[in-house]
TISEDO-262445 format. One record per residue: residue number from 1; x, y, z of N, C-alpha, C, O, CB in turn; residue in three letters. Coordinates in Angstrom, 1 decimal, padded with zeros to 4 digits. Each point is the difference from the previous one (the first is absolute). Glycine has a CB too. Example, Ala and Ser with C-alpha at 12.3 -4.5 7.8 and 13.67 -1.06 7.14 Angstrom:
<rotors>
num n_X n_Y n_Z ca_X ca_Y ca_Z c_X c_Y c_Z o_X o_Y o_Z cb_X cb_Y cb_Z residu
1 013.2 -005.7 007.8 -000.9 001.2 000.0 000.9 001.2 000.0 001.0 000.0 000.7 -002.9 -001.2 000.5 ALA
2 001.5 002.3 -001.9 000.9 001.1 000.0 -000.8 001.1 000.8 000.5 001.1 000.1 000.7 -001.7 -002.3 SER
</rotors>
This chain:
<rotors>
num n_X n_Y n_Z ca_X ca_Y ca_Z c_X c_Y c_Z o_X o_Y o_Z cb_X cb_Y cb_Z residu
1 094.6 115.3 149.4 000.4 -001.2 -000.7 -000.9 -000.4 -000.4 -001.0 000.0 000.7 002.4 -000.6 000.2 MET
2 -001.4 000.3 -002.2 -000.7 -000.9 -001.0 -000.5 -001.4 000.4 000.9 -000.7 000.5 000.4 001.8 -002.0 SER
3 -002.4 -001.7 001.4 -000.5 -001.1 000.4 -000.1 -000.5 -001.0 -001.1 -000.6 000.0 000.2 000.9 001.7 GLY
4 001.5 -000.3 -003.2 000.2 -000.9 -000.9 001.0 -001.0 000.3 001.1 000.3 000.3 -001.9 001.3 -001.7 ASP
5 000.3 -002.6 001.3 001.1 -001.3 000.4 001.1 000.1 -001.2 001.2 000.1 000.4 -003.2 -002.1 000.8 PRO
6 001.8 002.1 -002.5 000.9 -000.3 -001.0 001.3 001.1 000.4 001.1 -000.3 000.2 -003.2 -000.6 -002.2 GLN
7 001.5 002.4 002.0 000.9 001.0 000.4 000.7 -000.2 001.1 001.2 000.2 000.0 -002.5 001.2 -000.9 LEU
8 000.8 -001.8 002.0 000.8 -000.7 001.1 001.2 -000.6 -000.1 001.1 000.5 000.5 -002.9 -000.9 000.1 HIS
9 001.6 -000.9 -001.2 000.9 -000.8 -000.8 001.1 000.4 -000.7 001.2 -000.5 000.1 -003.0 -000.5 -000.3 ALA
10 001.4 002.1 -000.6 000.7 001.0 -000.8 001.0 000.4 000.9 001.1 -000.5 -000.2 -002.9 001.4 -001.3 LEU
11 001.6 -000.4 002.2 000.5 000.9 001.2 000.9 -000.7 000.6 001.0 000.5 000.4 -002.8 000.7 -000.1 ARG
12 001.4 -002.5 000.0 001.0 -000.9 001.0 000.9 -000.5 -001.0 001.2 -000.2 000.4 -002.9 -000.7 001.5 GLN
13 001.5 000.7 -003.1 001.0 -000.4 -001.1 001.4 001.3 000.3 001.2 -000.2 000.2 -003.6 -000.9 -002.3 ARG
14 001.7 002.3 002.1 000.7 001.1 -000.4 001.2 000.4 001.2 001.2 000.4 -000.1 -003.6 000.4 -001.4 MET
15 001.5 -001.0 002.6 000.6 -000.2 001.7 001.1 -001.0 -000.2 001.0 000.2 000.7 -003.3 000.1 000.8 ASP
16 002.2 -001.5 -002.4 000.9 -000.9 000.3 001.6 000.6 -000.8 001.1 -000.1 000.4 -003.4 -001.9 -000.1 ALA
17 001.9 002.4 -001.4 000.9 000.5 -001.0 000.9 001.3 000.3 001.1 000.2 -000.5 -002.8 -001.1 -001.0 LEU
18 001.0 001.8 002.5 000.8 001.2 000.4 000.8 -000.9 001.4 001.1 000.4 000.3 -003.0 002.2 -001.3 ASN
19 001.4 -003.4 001.6 000.8 -000.5 001.0 001.4 -001.0 -000.5 001.0 -000.1 000.6 -003.5 000.3 000.8 SER
20 002.2 -000.7 -002.6 001.1 -000.7 -000.5 001.2 000.8 -000.8 001.2 -000.3 -000.1 -003.0 -001.6 000.1 ARG
21 001.0 003.1 -000.7 000.8 001.5 -000.1 000.9 000.5 000.8 001.1 000.3 -000.3 -002.7 000.2 -000.6 LEU
22 000.9 -000.4 002.2 001.3 000.9 001.2 000.8 -001.2 000.2 001.2 000.1 000.1 -002.7 001.7 001.6 VAL
23 001.0 -002.9 -001.7 001.4 -001.0 000.9 000.6 -000.4 -001.5 000.7 -001.0 000.0 -002.0 -000.5 002.8 LEU
24 001.1 001.9 -004.1 001.0 -000.2 -000.8 000.9 001.1 -000.1 001.2 -000.2 -000.3 -002.5 -001.3 -000.8 LEU
25 000.7 003.0 001.3 000.7 001.2 000.0 001.2 -000.1 001.1 001.2 000.2 -000.2 -003.3 001.0 -000.6 LEU
26 001.5 -001.6 002.2 000.9 -000.4 000.9 001.1 -001.0 000.0 001.1 000.2 000.5 -002.9 000.6 000.4 HIS
27 001.7 -001.5 -001.4 000.8 -001.0 -000.7 001.4 000.4 -001.1 001.1 -000.3 000.0 -003.7 -000.9 000.1 GLU
28 001.8 002.0 -000.8 001.0 000.6 -001.0 000.8 001.2 000.8 001.0 000.5 -000.4 -002.6 -001.1 -002.0 ARG
29 000.9 001.1 003.3 000.9 001.2 000.9 001.3 -000.7 000.5 001.2 000.3 -000.2 -003.5 001.0 001.2 ALA
30 001.7 -002.3 -000.3 001.0 -000.7 000.7 001.2 -000.6 -000.9 001.2 000.0 000.4 -003.0 -000.4 001.2 ALA
31 001.4 -000.1 -002.8 001.2 -000.7 -001.0 000.5 001.6 -000.2 001.0 000.1 000.6 -002.1 -002.8 -002.3 LEU
32 000.7 004.0 001.1 000.7 000.8 -000.1 001.2 000.6 001.0 001.2 000.3 -000.3 -003.1 -000.2 -001.0 ALA
33 001.2 -000.1 002.4 000.8 000.2 000.8 001.6 -000.9 000.3 001.1 000.4 000.4 -003.5 000.5 000.2 ARG
34 002.0 -002.1 -000.9 001.2 -001.0 000.6 000.8 -000.1 -001.5 001.2 -000.4 000.0 -002.8 -001.4 002.2 THR
35 000.9 002.2 -003.5 001.2 000.5 -001.2 000.6 001.4 000.3 001.1 000.3 -000.5 -002.3 -001.4 -001.4 ILE
36 000.5 001.8 002.6 000.9 001.6 000.4 001.1 -000.6 000.8 001.2 000.1 -000.3 -003.3 001.9 000.5 GLY
37 001.7 -002.6 000.9 001.4 -000.3 001.0 001.0 -001.1 -000.7 001.1 000.0 000.7 -002.5 000.3 001.5 ARG
38 001.4 -001.1 -003.3 000.6 -000.8 -000.5 000.7 001.0 -001.1 001.1 -000.4 -000.4 -002.6 -001.8 001.2 HIS
39 000.9 003.5 -001.4 001.0 000.7 -001.0 000.5 001.1 000.8 000.8 000.8 -000.4 -002.0 -001.3 -001.7 LYS
40 000.8 000.4 003.3 000.9 001.1 000.7 001.5 -000.8 000.5 001.2 000.5 -000.1 -003.7 001.0 001.1 ARG
41 002.0 -002.9 -000.5 001.2 -000.6 000.4 000.8 -000.2 -000.9 001.2 -000.1 000.5 -002.1 -000.7 000.8 ALA
42 000.7 000.7 -002.7 001.0 -000.4 -000.9 000.3 001.1 -000.8 000.5 -000.3 -001.1 -001.3 -001.9 001.1 VAL
43 000.6 003.7 000.4 000.4 001.0 -000.6 -000.7 000.3 -001.3 000.6 000.7 -000.8 001.4 -001.2 002.0 GLY
44 -003.5 000.0 -001.6 -000.3 000.5 -001.1 -001.1 001.0 000.1 -000.8 000.0 001.0 001.7 -002.1 -001.9 ILE
45 -001.2 002.9 000.1 -001.0 001.3 000.2 -001.2 -000.7 000.1 -000.4 -001.0 -000.7 001.5 002.8 -000.7 ALA
46 -001.9 -001.1 002.5 -001.5 -000.5 000.5 -000.8 000.3 -001.5 -000.3 -001.0 -000.5 000.5 001.8 003.5 LEU
47 -000.5 000.2 -003.5 -000.8 000.0 -001.0 000.4 -000.2 -001.4 001.1 000.2 -000.5 -001.9 001.0 002.0 ALA
48 -000.1 -001.7 -002.1 000.6 -000.7 -001.3 -000.9 000.4 -001.2 -000.8 -000.9 -000.4 001.7 -001.3 001.8 ASP
49 -001.0 003.4 -001.9 -001.3 000.0 -000.6 000.1 -000.7 -001.6 -001.1 -000.4 -000.4 000.5 002.8 001.9 PRO
50 001.6 -002.6 -002.1 -000.3 -001.1 -000.8 -000.6 -001.3 000.2 -000.6 -000.3 -000.9 002.1 001.4 000.3 GLU
51 -001.4 -002.1 001.7 -000.7 -000.8 000.7 -001.5 -000.1 000.2 -000.8 -000.9 -000.2 002.7 001.1 001.0 ARG
52 -002.0 001.1 -000.3 -001.4 000.6 -000.1 -001.0 000.0 -001.2 -001.0 -000.7 -000.1 002.0 002.0 001.5 GLU
53 -000.6 -000.3 -002.2 -000.1 000.0 -001.2 -000.4 -001.0 -001.1 -000.9 000.1 -000.8 002.2 001.4 001.7 ALA
54 -000.2 -002.8 -000.6 000.0 -001.2 -000.8 -001.4 -000.8 000.8 -000.7 -000.7 -000.7 003.9 000.6 000.0 ALA
55 -003.5 000.2 002.3 -000.9 -000.8 000.5 -001.3 000.6 -000.1 -001.0 -000.7 000.2 002.7 -000.3 001.2 MET
56 -001.8 002.3 -001.8 -000.8 000.3 -000.3 -000.6 -000.6 -001.6 -001.0 -000.7 -000.1 001.9 002.5 001.9 LEU
57 -000.2 -001.3 -002.6 -000.3 -000.4 -001.4 -000.4 -001.7 -000.2 -001.0 -000.3 -000.6 002.8 002.3 -000.1 GLN
58 -000.9 -002.8 001.2 -000.3 -001.5 000.4 -001.4 -000.1 000.5 -000.7 -000.8 -000.7 003.2 000.3 001.3 GLU
59 -003.1 001.3 000.5 -001.3 -000.4 000.8 -001.0 000.5 -001.2 -000.8 -000.8 -000.3 001.5 001.1 003.1 LEU
60 -000.8 000.8 -003.3 -000.7 000.3 -001.3 -000.2 -000.5 -001.1 -001.0 000.0 -000.7 001.5 001.3 001.3 LEU
61 000.8 -001.9 -000.9 -000.2 -001.0 -001.4 -000.5 -001.0 000.7 -001.2 -000.1 -000.5 003.1 000.6 -001.2 ARG
62 -001.7 -001.5 002.7 -000.4 -001.1 000.4 -002.0 -000.2 000.1 -000.7 -000.9 -000.2 003.5 001.0 001.3 ALA
63 -003.1 001.3 -000.6 -001.3 000.3 000.4 -000.8 000.4 -001.4 000.2 000.8 -000.8 000.7 000.1 003.3 THR
64 -002.0 -002.0 -002.3 -001.1 000.8 -001.1 -001.0 -000.2 000.2 -000.6 -001.1 -000.3 001.6 001.0 -001.3 THR
65 -001.6 001.1 002.5 -001.1 000.1 001.0 -001.3 -000.1 -001.3 000.1 000.4 -001.2 001.3 001.4 003.6 PRO
66 -002.8 -002.5 -001.5 -000.8 000.2 -001.0 -001.3 000.8 001.0 -000.9 000.6 -000.5 002.0 -002.9 -001.4 THR
67 -001.0 002.1 003.0 -000.7 001.0 000.8 000.7 000.5 000.9 -000.7 000.4 000.9 -001.1 -001.3 -001.1 ASP
68 003.0 001.1 000.4 001.0 000.5 000.7 000.4 001.4 -000.3 -000.8 000.8 -000.5 001.3 -002.9 000.7 GLY
69 000.4 002.3 000.1 000.6 001.7 000.3 000.5 000.1 -001.5 000.7 -000.8 -000.5 000.3 001.1 003.5 PHE
70 -001.3 000.9 -003.6 000.8 000.3 -001.5 001.2 000.2 000.4 000.3 000.4 001.1 -001.9 000.7 -002.4 PRO
71 002.5 -001.4 000.1 001.3 000.3 000.6 000.6 000.9 000.6 000.9 -000.5 000.8 -001.0 -000.3 -002.0 PRO
72 -000.1 002.3 001.2 000.1 001.2 000.5 -000.3 -000.2 001.2 000.9 000.2 000.8 -001.3 000.9 -002.7 ALA
73 -000.7 -001.5 002.5 -000.4 -000.2 001.3 001.0 -001.0 000.8 000.6 000.4 001.0 -003.0 000.2 -001.8 ALA
74 002.6 -001.7 000.4 001.1 -000.8 000.2 001.2 000.4 000.6 000.4 -000.1 001.2 -001.3 -000.7 -002.9 LEU
75 001.4 001.5 000.4 001.2 000.6 000.2 000.3 001.1 000.9 001.1 000.2 000.4 -001.1 -000.8 -002.4 ALA
76 -001.0 001.2 002.4 000.2 001.0 001.1 -000.5 -000.3 001.4 000.1 000.7 001.0 -000.3 000.8 -002.8 ARG
77 -000.6 -003.1 001.7 000.0 -000.5 001.4 001.6 -000.8 000.1 000.7 000.2 001.0 -003.6 -000.6 -000.9 LEU
78 003.2 -000.1 -000.9 001.5 -000.4 000.2 000.9 000.6 000.5 000.6 -000.3 001.0 -000.9 -000.4 -002.4 LEU
79 000.3 002.0 000.4 001.1 001.2 000.5 -000.1 000.3 001.2 001.0 000.1 000.7 -000.9 000.9 -002.6 GLN
80 -001.3 -000.9 002.4 -000.1 000.0 001.5 000.1 -001.0 000.9 -000.2 000.3 001.1 -000.8 001.1 -001.7 ALA
81 001.2 -002.1 000.4 000.3 -001.5 000.7 001.7 000.3 000.0 000.7 -000.1 001.0 -003.1 -001.9 -002.0 VAL
82 003.0 002.3 -000.4 001.5 000.1 000.1 000.3 001.4 001.0 001.0 000.0 000.8 -000.7 -001.1 -003.5 PHE
83 -001.1 001.9 002.5 000.8 001.2 000.6 -000.1 -000.2 001.6 000.8 000.4 000.7 -001.3 001.4 -002.8 ALA
84 -000.7 -002.6 002.7 000.0 000.1 001.4 001.2 -001.4 000.3 000.6 -000.1 001.1 -003.6 001.4 -000.7 GLU
85 003.2 -002.0 -001.1 000.8 -001.2 000.5 001.7 000.9 -000.2 000.9 -000.1 000.9 -002.9 -002.4 -001.9 SER
86 002.2 003.2 000.1 001.3 000.8 -000.3 000.1 000.8 001.3 001.0 -000.1 000.6 -001.3 000.4 -003.3 ARG
87 -000.8 000.4 003.1 000.3 000.8 001.4 000.0 -000.9 001.1 000.6 000.6 000.9 -001.7 001.4 -001.6 ALA
88 000.7 -003.0 001.0 000.2 -001.1 000.9 001.7 -000.2 000.0 000.7 000.3 001.0 -003.3 -001.6 -001.6 LEU
89 003.0 000.8 -000.6 001.6 000.0 -000.1 000.7 000.9 000.5 001.0 -000.2 000.7 -001.2 -000.7 -002.4 VAL
90 -000.3 002.4 001.3 000.9 000.9 000.0 000.0 000.3 001.6 000.9 000.7 000.5 -001.4 000.2 -003.1 GLU
91 -000.6 -001.4 003.5 000.3 000.3 001.0 000.6 -000.5 001.0 -000.1 000.4 001.2 -001.2 000.3 -001.9 GLN
92 002.0 -001.8 000.1 000.5 -001.4 000.3 001.7 001.0 000.6 000.6 000.0 001.1 -002.3 -002.4 -003.6 LEU
93 001.8 003.0 001.2 001.3 001.0 000.4 000.0 001.1 000.9 001.1 000.6 000.3 -000.7 -001.0 -002.4 GLY
94 -001.7 000.9 002.9 000.1 000.8 000.6 000.0 -000.5 001.6 000.2 000.7 000.9 -001.0 000.6 -002.9 ARG
95 000.6 -002.6 002.1 -000.2 -000.7 001.5 001.5 -000.3 000.4 000.3 -000.6 001.1 -002.9 -000.7 -001.6 GLU
</rotors>
């Protein structure tokens, strides 16, 4: 571990962001399950590729990172989150 106080402070900020990110991902997973249960209860298909594509396009359109991820990298990250959320919802049908 470095004795550099600035590096230490930056790493603390990164740790805090990582914790917030994990909490948001868990919150999203819980909401995806709730939506999946509702869809199943009212007889709507669990997967909605059109909605997923629209969400992705809107998120990419609304994001203009200066220091952030390039659009292609952000798209891959979001698609991974969507895929994992979809897998959680699909599990509901097997429970």
